[in-house]
N, C-alpha and C positions, 0 to 999 in steps of 0.2 A: 515470625514477628507478630505480636498481637496488634490489633487495630485500635483506633481511638474510640472512646465511648462518650461523645460530647453530650448525648441526650441525658445521661445520668447526671452529668455535672450541671446542666441547666436546670434540671428538676430540683437539685439540692438548693439552688439559689445562692446568690452572693458571689462577688468576684474573688474574695479572699479564699473561700473554700475551693473555688474552681482553680485558682492558681496553685493552691497547696496540692490538690489532686493531680494537677498537671506535672508538678515537680516530682511527686512520687512515681507517677507513670513513666516519666523520662528516665528516672534512676533504674527502674525495672527494665525498661526497654534497652538501655545501653549498658548491659552487663558485660564484663570482660569476655565471657564465653562467646558473645555475638560479634566480636571484632573480626573484620575481614582481613585475614593474614595476608592474602595475595594483593589486596588493594593498597597496601602501603600506609594505611592510617585508619582511624576510627571514623564513625559517622558523625554528622553535624551535631555539635553540642558535647563532644567527648574527645580527649586527646588519645592518640594511638599508644599502644603498649610498646616500649622500647625493645624488650626481649624478642617480641614477635618480629620486629623489623630486622634485627640482627640475624635471627634464624633464617628469614626469607632471603636476605642478602647472601648469607653463607651458602645456601643451597644453590642459588644462581651461579655463584663463583665455581662451585664444584662441578656443576653441569657443564659450564663453558670449558673448564680445564679438561674434563673427560673428552669432550668433543675435539679439542685440539690434539690431545694424545692419540685419539682414534684416527684422525686425519694423518698425523705423522706416521703411525703404524702402517696405514694404507700406502703412503708414499714409499716407505722402506720396503714393503712387500713387493710393490711394483718394480722398484729398483733391483731387488733380489731376483725377480723373475727375468728381468732384462739381462742381468749378469749370467744367470743360469742358461739363458738362451744363447748368449754370445760365446760361452766357453766351448761347447761342442763345435760350433761353426769355426772358431779360431783353430781348434785342433785339426779339423779337416783341411783348412787352408794351409796350416803349417806342414802337414803330411804331404800335401800336393807340392809345396815348394821344395821340400827336401828331396822328394822323388824326382822332381824336374832338375834340380841342381846336380845330383849325383847320377842321373840317368839310370836310376834303379827301377826295378819292376814295381807296378802298383798293386801287387798282390796283397801286401799287408794292409794298405788303406782299404782295398776292396773288402777285406775281411772285417775290418773295424767299422766300416761305414754303416752296415746294418745296425750296429750297436748304437751309434749316434743318432740314427733315424728313429730307432725305437725309443731312445731317450727323448727325442723331440716330440714324438707322439704322446708319451706320458706327460711331458711338460704342458703340451697344449690342452690335453684333457683335464689336467689339474687346474690350469688357468681358467678353463671354461666352467668347471664346477665352482671355483672360488668366486667368480664374478657373475655367475648366471642369475638372471632375474626370475621372478615368478612367471612372467609371460614366456620366458625361454623354456622353463621347465614344462609348462603346459604344452608348448609347441613340440617339445621332444616326446611327450606322451602321445600326442596326436600322430607324430611320425611313426612311433613304434606300433601304435594301434593299426595304422594304415599298412605298415609292413606285414603285420600279423595277418590281416585280412587278405593281403596280396598272396602270402604264402599259402593260406587256406584255399584260395581260388586256384592257385597253381597246382596244389595237390589234387583238388577235385578235377581239374582239367586233365592232369596226367594219369591219375589212378582211377578215381571214381567214374568220370565220364570218358576216360580214355581206355585204360586197360580193362576195367571191369565191364563196361558197356561193349567194347569191341569183342570181348570174349564171348558175349552172348550171340554175336552175329555169326552168320554162316560165311566162313572164309572160303575163298576159292583155292583149291589145292591144284597148283599148276603142274605138279609132278604127275597127277592122275588125270590130267585134262584129256578128254577124249570126245569123239563125235557122237557117243551114245547118249549124251545128256544135252539139255538145252543151255545156251549161253546168251548173254546180252552183250552186244557189241556197241561201243560208243566211239564215234569218229568226230574229232574236233578240228577246227581250222580257223585262223585269224583272217578276217576279211580285209582286203586292201593292204596286205603285208608287203607285196612287191613294190607298190607305190611308196609306202612308208620307208622301205629300205633305201630306195633311190633318193628320197627327199632328205633323209637324215640317218645315215648308217649307224652312227654312234648312239643316237637316241633310240633307234629301232632295237639295237642290241640290249639296251637297258630295259626296254619294255618287254622284250622276249624273256629275259632273265626273271623279271617279276612275274610275268605270265606263267612261266613254268613252275615257279614256286607256289603260286596260287592254285594251279591245277593239281599239282601233286599233293598239296595239303588236303584238298577236298577228296582226292582219290583215295588216300590212305585212311580217311575218316569213314569210308563207306565200302571197305573190303573189296576194292577193285585192284586190278593188276594191269600194269603198263606193258603192253606187248612190244611196241616200238614207237619211235617218233620219226617224222620226216619233215625237217625244217621246223616250222612252228605248229605242225599238225600232230595230234596225239591219237594213237590207236589203242583203245582200252577194252578190257573184257571184265564182265561181272557175272556172278552166279545167278543173280536175280534181277529182274527188270526194275523192281522197287529200288534196289541199291543204285542202279544206273541212273534213274530219274532223280534220286536224292543228290547224287553227285552233280548232275547237270544243273539243278536248281541252285545248289549251294555255290558252285563255281561261278555261275552268272551273278549271283548276289555279291560274292566276294570281289569279283572283277569290277563291279559297279562301285563298291565302297572303298576299294583300294586307293591309296594316295599315290597318284602317278606324277612323275616329274613334269614341271611346267613345259619343258621342251617337248615332251611327248604329246602333251595336250594341244600344242600348237600345230601338230601335224594334222592334215586333213582327214586321215583315216581314224585318228584317235581323239579328235576334239570332243569337248563336252557338248551335250544337247539337253535341252529342257523342254518340258511340255508347255501347254498354254498357260498353266498356273505357276510356272517357274520351278517345277519339281524336276530334279536331275534324273534323267532316264538313261543316258549314255555317258560313259567316261572311260577313256583308255581304249584298249583293243576290243573290237567287236568280234566275238567268237561264235561261229556257227557250230551247232551240235546236231548230230544225227544218231538216233537210237534204234536198233533193230534186234528183235529176238530171233535167234537162230534155233530152229527146231532140230531135234536129233535126226541125223542122216543128211542134213543139208549143208554140211561143211566137213572138212578134213583137218586133222591135227597131226603134224609131224614135229619131231623134236630135233633141234640142231645137235649134230654129233659132238661138237666141241663145247658149246655153252649150255647144252640141254634146254635151251629156250624154246618154247612152243612156237611153231610156225603154222598159221592157219590159212587155209585156202578153201575154194569151193564156192557154190552158189550164194549162200547166205553172206559169206565174207565179201563178195563182190557187191551184193545189194547194200550192205552196211557202208562200204566205202562210197558208193554213189549217193547214198542217202545223206552222208556227211557233207556232200558238195552242193546239194540243191537249196539249202536254207540260206537265209540272210544273216548278217552279223548280229549276234545277240539273240538269235532265235533257236528254239529247241524243237525239232521235228522228230516224230516217232512213226514207226511203221504200224500197219494194222495188227500184225502178230504181237508187237509190243503192247499195243493198246488192249488187246484181248486179255493179256495177262495182268495188265495194270488196273483195269477197271474194277477188279474184285479186291484190290488192296489200296484203294485211294486214301483210306484213313492212315495208312503207314507213311504216306507222302504228304500228310497235312492237307488233303483235298485240294490239289492244284486245279487250276482252270484248264480244261482240255477243249480244244476247238477243232472241228472237222474241217480240213482244208479242201477235201475233195478226193476224187480218184485220179491217179496219175500213171503215166508210162514213162520210165526213165529213158533218156536219150541213148545212153550207151548200152542199155539193156532193154530194147524195145519189147521183148517178149514178156517183161515183168510189168504187171499192172497191179497196183495196190492203193488202198486208202491211206492217206497221210494225215497226221494230226499234229497240232501244235500244243505244247505244254507250257504253262506259265504259273509261277508260284502265286498262291492266293495271298491277298492283302499285301501286295508288293507294288513298288513303283514301276516295275517292269510290265505290269498290266497295261500301262499307258503307252507302251512301245507300239509303233506301227511299222509294218514291213511291206516291202514290195512283193511282187509275185515270185513264186519259187523258180529257181534256175535249173537249166539243163534237164527239163522234164516237160511233158505235154499233158494237159488236163484232159481226162476222159469223161468225167462227170462232175458237175458242180457240187459244192457241199450241201448237206441237208438243210432244208428251210428251218427246221427246228434248231434252236441254239444248242450247241453241244453235239454230242454223239449218241445220246441215249435213244434206244429204240422203244416202241410201245411195249409195256410189260404184258405178260400173258398169265392166265390163271388168276390167282388171288392178287388184287392190287389195292394199294392204299391211295385214296383220292384226297387231294388237298385243294381247298378253295381259299383264295387270297383276295381281300378287299382293302384298298388303300384309302387313306385320308390323313389329315393332320389336325392337331389340336390348336385351337386358338387360346383356350384356357384349359388347365389340367386339373385332375383330381388325384391326389396322392395321400397316403397315410403317413403321418409323422413317425409312427411307430412301425418298425420293421416286422413286428410280430402280429400286427393287425391284418385281417383279411376281409374286413367289412367296410363298406362305404359309410363314411360319417355324413349322415344326412343333415347335420347341423353346420357342415362346412359351407362357407360362403362361395367358394369357387365351384363352378359347374362345368361339366363337359360340353364344349361347343366345338363342332367340327367345321372345318373350312376346306375348300377344294385345294388340292395340291397344285402348286405353281408349275408353270411350264418348265422352268429351269430345274426345279427339283424332280419333276416327273421323269426326266431322262435318266437321272441318277437312280431313281427308284426302280424303274423298269430294268435297268442294267444290273442292279444289285440282286433283284429277284431272279433274273436269268442265271447269273453267275452262281449264286448259292444253290439254286435248284440243280444246276449242272454238277456241282461238287458232290451232291448226294445222289447222283444218277437219276434225276427226275426228268420225266417226259412232259413237256409243256404241250397242252392241247386247248382247244376252245370248245365251248358249248354251242350247240347249233343255234339256240336262241338265247342270247345272253348280252347284257350290257357290257360296254368296253371296260368299265372300271374293275371288273372281276377277272381274275386269272386262275387257271386250273392246271394242276400238275399231278401226274401219276407216278407212284413209286412202287417198287417191287415188295416193300415191307413197310409196316406201320412204324417200325423203329427208325427207318430212314426218313419217313415223313415227319416224325417228331423231331429228329435231328435237324432237318431242314427248317422247320418252324422256329425252333429255338435259336438256331444260327442266324436266321433271317432277322429276328427281332434284335439280336445283338449287332448284326451288320448294319442295319438301318440306324441304330443308335450311334454308331461310330463312323458313319459315312461322311464324306466331305460334301456337305450340301452347299450349293451355290449361294443360297440366301443366308447362310450362316445363322441358323435359328438359335434361339435361346434355350439352354438346357434346363431341365427340372431335376432337382436333387431331393433325396430323402436322407438326411444325415450327410454322409460323405459319398453316398451312392447316387450316380446319375441314372435315372430311370426313364426319362423321356428326352428326346431331342429330334426335332424335325418330323417329317412324315413317318407314319408307322402303319401297320396293317393288322387287320383281323384275319385269323387263320382258323379254318375248320377242317377237321380230318375225319374221314369215314372210310369204310372198306367196301369192296365189291369184287365181282368175279367176271371174267370175260366169257365164261362158259354158260352163264345163266342170264344172259341179256341184261346184265347190270352195268356193263361197260363195253360199248361196241362203237366202231367207227361208222359215221354216217357218210362223210366224204373226207377228203384229204385234210388231216389236221383237226377235224371236228368230230366230237364224240358225244354220244347220248347213252341213256340207260337209267334204270331206277337208282343206282348208286350215284350217278352224276346229279340227278335231281335231288337226291337226299343231301349230298354235301352242299349243294347250292342253297337249299332251304336252311340247313344248319348255319351256313355262312351269314344268312340274313339276320340270325339271332345273335351272332357273335359281336362283341364290342371291339372297337378299335384298340389294338395293342394286346388283345387277348388271344389265347390258343385254346380251342374247345374240341374235345374228342367225343364222338358217339361211343356208346358202350361196346359195340362190336370192335371198334378200333382200340378202345381203352383196354379191353380184355387181352389184346395181343401184347401189350407192353407193361401191364400192371406189375408183373413180377420180374421185369428186366429194367427197372428204372436206373440201375447202376450204369447201364450202357448209355443212358441219356444224361449223365453227370448229376443224377439224383435231383430232378426238378421238384419244385414246390407244387403239391397236388391239392386241388380243392374240388370236392364233390359238389356239383350244381343241382343235384336232385333229379327226379324223374319228370319228364315233360312230354307233352303231346306235340310232336313236330311233324309238319306236313312232309310227306314223301319219305319219312323214316319209320313208318309203322305207327301203330296206335300210341304206344308209350315207349320211351327210350331214356335211359340214364345218360346224363351228360357230365363230363369231367373236364376241368380246366388244369392245364399244366403251365408252369411259369418258371423261367430260369431263376435260380437263387440270387443271382446278381441283380435281378429286376424285382425283388420281393416287395418293394414299396408300392408297386402298382395295385390298384383296386378297381373293381368294376361293378356296375349296377347288376341287379338280378337279370337273368335271361328272360326276355320278354316273349315267351312262347304262347301258344294258344291256350294251354292250360298246364299248370304245374301240379302234378299228381302227388309227388312226394317232395318234402323240403330238402334243400341242400344245406351245406355247411353255413352259408351266409344267412339262412333263415333259422338257425338254431338259437336257443335262448342265450341271452347275453350275460356273461359272468357278473358284470357290475350291477345288474338288476336283480340278482339272486336267481338260483336255479334249484328246482326240485329233481332229485335223482331217484331212479327206480332200478334196482338190480333184480333180475329174475334168474331162477335156476330150476329146471324140471328135475324131479327126484325119481330115479328108476334104479332098482337094484341090478346087480350084475347078473343074477340068475334070470330075471325077466329079459334083460338085454340079450343074453345068450340064447334063450329059448324062443323068443318071438322078436327077432331083430327088426324085421320089416314092419310089424305092427307098431313097435315102439318108435321107429323112425317116422312112421306116418302120423302117430299121435303128436310127436314133437313138432312136426311140420304144420299140423293143424294149429297148435299154439302159436307158432311163429306167424302164421297167416292172420290169425285173430289179432295178434299184437300189432302187426303192421296196418291192418284195417283201422284199428282204434286210433293209433297215433297219427295216421295220415289223414284222418277226417279233419275238416276245418271247423273252427269255433264260429258259431253263427254271430256272436256278439262282436268279435274283433276281426273275423275273416282270416285269422292266422291258423296255422296248423295246430292240432291238439297237442302233439308232442314231437319229439325228435329222437330217432334211433342213432345213438353214437356209435355203437359197435355190437357185434354178436360174437362173443368168444366161445366157440363151441355151439352146438345146436341148442337153441332155446335159451342160452345164457346171454341175456341182453343187458346193456347199459342204456337206459332211456333218460331223456332230459325233458323237463316241463317248465313252464314259466312260473308256476306257483305250486304249493303243496296240495291245494284243492284239486287241481287237474290231475296230479299224480295219483291221489287216492281214488279219484273217479275212474281212472284207467284201471287201477288194480282191482277195484271192486267189480267193474263190468267184466273184465277178463275172467276173474274167478267164477262169476255167475255163469258166463258163457261156457266155461269148461264143465261146470256141473250139469248143464242142460244139453250138452252136445250129444249127438247121436253116435256114441262110440260103438265099435264092432263088438259083438258078443264075445268073440274069442279074447278080446282085450280085457273086458270086464271080468272074465273068469280068472284072470290073474289077480286074486284077491289081495295079495300082499301089497301091490303097487297101484292097481287100477280098480279094485273092487269097490262096490257101493257100501258106504258106512253111514248109519243114522244115529242120532243122539236119542236121549230119553224122551224127547217130544216128537219122535219119529220124523224129524227133519233131516234132510240129506246133508251130511257133513263132507263126505268125500265121494267122488264118482269120476272115474276116468283118470286122466293125467293129473298129477299133483305137482304144483309149482309153488315153491317158496319165494317170497318177495320181501325185499327190504326197501324202505322209503325214507328219504330225509331231504331237508331243505337247508340251503346255506349259500355262501358266497365263495366260489372257487377263486383261486389266485388268478388264473387266466385260462383261455381256451385257444387251441390251435388245431388246424386240420391234421389228421393223422398222416404220417409221411407216405404210406402206401395206399390207403383207402380214400383219403381226402375228406373223410367225415370229421366233424368237429369233435375234438377230444378235450376233456376238462382235467385240470390239475389243481390239487389242494387237499387239505385234511378232510373236508366234507365228503369228497368222493371215497376216500378210504374208510371213513366212518360208516357210510351207507353200505359199503361192501361187507363190512363186519356184521352189520345188522342183518343182512341177508343170510349170512352164514349161520347165525344162531336161531333162525326161524325154523319151524317144523314144516314138513311137507304140506303144501296147501295153505300155509299161514301167511298173513300179511303183517309185518312188523313196521312200525313207524318210529323214527327217531325224533323225539320231541325236543330234547335239549342235550347239548354236549358242552364240553369245556371251551369250545371255540365260539359259542354263541355270545354275542355282545349284548343282546337284549335280556334284561333280568326279569323274564316273565315266568310266573309259576306254572308248574306242569298242569295243575287243575284248571287254570285259566285257559291254557292252550286247548285242552280237551273240551272244555265248555264252549269255546269259540267254534270249534268244528262240529260239535254236536248240534249247535244251532243251525248248521248248514246241512243236516241230515246224515252225518257220519257217526257211527257208533264206535267209539274208541274206549278200550279198556286199559286202565293204567296198570302197568307191570312193574313199576318201580325203577330203581337205578341199577344198572349192570356194568360190570367191569369188562369192557371189550378189549381184546388183545390188540395192542398197538395204538389204541384210541383213548382209553381211559374210561371214567365213569360217565354213563349216558342214561338219560331217562327214556324208556321205551313204552310203547303202547301197542295194543293189538287192534287192527282194523277189522271189523266183522261185516262183511258184505251181506246186506239184507238180514241183519240180526243173526248171522251165523257166527258162532264163537267156538274156537278150538280150545279155549282155556289156557292155563299156564303150561301144563305138561312139562316138557323138557326144555323150555325156553331158557337159554343161557346155561345149558348143561355143561358145555366145555369151559365156561367161565367159572362155574363152581368147582370144577376140578383144579383150576388154577388157585382158587381160594384154599382148597384142601392142602395143596402143595405148600402154599405160603404159610398156613397155620402150622403145618407139620415142621417146617423149617424153624419156626419161631419157638414152638413149645418143646421140641426135641423129646416128646414123650409118646407113649403108645398105651393101648388098652382101652377099656370101656370109657373111662373118663375123657380121653382125647376124642373118641368117636362121638360122644354126646356133644362135646364142644363144637365139633365140626358140623354136626347136624343143626345145631342152634345157629351157627354162622350162615349156613345155607338158607335157612328159613328167614333170617334177618335180611339177607341180600334180595331174596325173591320178593319180600314185602316192599 
């Protein structure tokens, strides 16, 4: 609808004209096409159209009529369904009445009844489909989806995790059971069963039935065999101690989680118990378990003549039976022979907590003296169970003062230092790919002392995790109380301990209930955490020796202590000797995130040592400041150039023919090592103006094949020029210079030395990589993006001893002319010779220049030789001709490209 235009009317002047204009406007405004059909009449100033009203009324009548018919059809359909439902029911009733009246057999009705029931099912399904709503259909889809998932889990449980996994296990062949092999015996018994049976015989029988089902289900899952039962006591045998411990742990967990009858839980022997925090630690029957490894020759095996069932007797069988009686309900005790076999396979049992109970003599077997140990599943509520003293035995020696059962390692040892504290405020990176500290971040690391309540949990967690990986806790002769030291038999175990400890502290039940810190959906900090340093030593070289009971000293102990002082809270740092032991076995450590920290001067670790940080991938958001050592000799990954600021890359490659390599292999290797040493001295020098390192070594792929990174192109060209000049003036061996093809001296027309000694080709370029990340195995910063590939191609087309610089590529955002770039760097003392644009494989057309150190130029030569071959191929495909004319055309194309 058009709006009024009163301003025009007033400008025209005069009421008559205004009224006439208004009348014309109203006639246009209320045209028949603008009548509102549904409104029942026209707008003000106009009568409604009669035909429109009649049409609208007719439509309303038709709609009402259809609604009435639809409702009647619905009622008729429902009535029909009712009739169809009553017919089969009346038929069944009539058959029953006839059979009753005539006293006939109900066989006929029994035959027909399934027909009527099937008819009833069809009728109900038809009714449901007819009257089902949209919500009902969605609910049915959800039910079907849930049933499908349930079937999938059932298949995995029976086949994938049942048949397939059990087929991998070592089953016990009862038919071939003999005393020439070792066996693991397990004896179980319910504590307080006699009292419970007298208190409630019926309830006790229900408990025993469930108990037997739980025990047998766990037994069959771990390749065990039931020898016999005596009341509620099981006598079991396993081929391996690992299977026996798995059975005991799983059975105890299942007994705790089983839903027991309320009547059983009211019995004194089976009632529920909770710890101080309200966590359930006992429920249902308390089953004591004893595990003993019977060595060959310590038991006898006979087979029953009728049942062919094995019957075991002898010394070890008696010991196993007595061991099953000395424990408390809910406790798993094992003999010293079982522990000797288990301690090498703790990973297969998910690293349970094992505690030395002491040395005991059994009452019924006084001649038997053995060390007895307690096993508890790790990260389980059963860790909070407390038990009374062992029964029916006499203690000969108290348990070891060191937590656990690990003895001091001998020979090469891995030493771990742990320092605890907690954050008041945290520093974390919002990007999980970042490994640098954002110095612009407002939050700063501030450490506070661990509270007394948290300290108890902290110490207990360190002890438990150390014991899981067979760590030996010791103290330093002169050391503050806040540091803890642990020795392991291998660096791999030490790294496993360090990673597991960081995770265990993150998930611990801290009394103070600290606030967690997240990066995305990952929780990376929560409560107190620790700094962990790892170093290696040897007990045979005075690097690790005992001063007095529990206290150790040595150069390795002092070294790990000094390294611990440099480590940040929440960080794991390895010295290079320790890192070298696990560098190529990271898969055994769940492939942690590795960051090279550079080479540092660390007190008590020698003059210079490389340091490496490892971090669990689940904690990848953690970042740490640089290591504050006495002196940083070589930069680490966190000191590498930042991608967002622009990076200049240098690729190097020594050129040596295969003939020279074969004839003088040692001389060639020495020459390449000289170049590598010159390179590292150049890039590890510090810039006087900024105090930063001159460059950064990303990687060395093959001897002398470096990828180097610099903060700007000027530094990269300085490095290349200095290294080439140093190689020319180096005092090379005479035998090396006599190999004229690769190392001989070459002069130009002005009698200036062009080549002498090792020849290294170099490619240089500057750009913005997409991102950088530490290399997964070396920890060195690695860069990704087209600029890296482009510089690698530039190095490939260089001649031996030549430096090629990438001036422009299609990725460059700045539209700067090549001549302007060359002039800018000529003003800074660099001599660059323009080589034109070249088509580089996989990169495209790029503008190149040659850098001549100290006015030494190699000329064009065969620069881009392999690219001209590509051009020949392209032209040949396009022209499809041969002969002199085609060759002349190709030569002209080559000359054009080189220009």
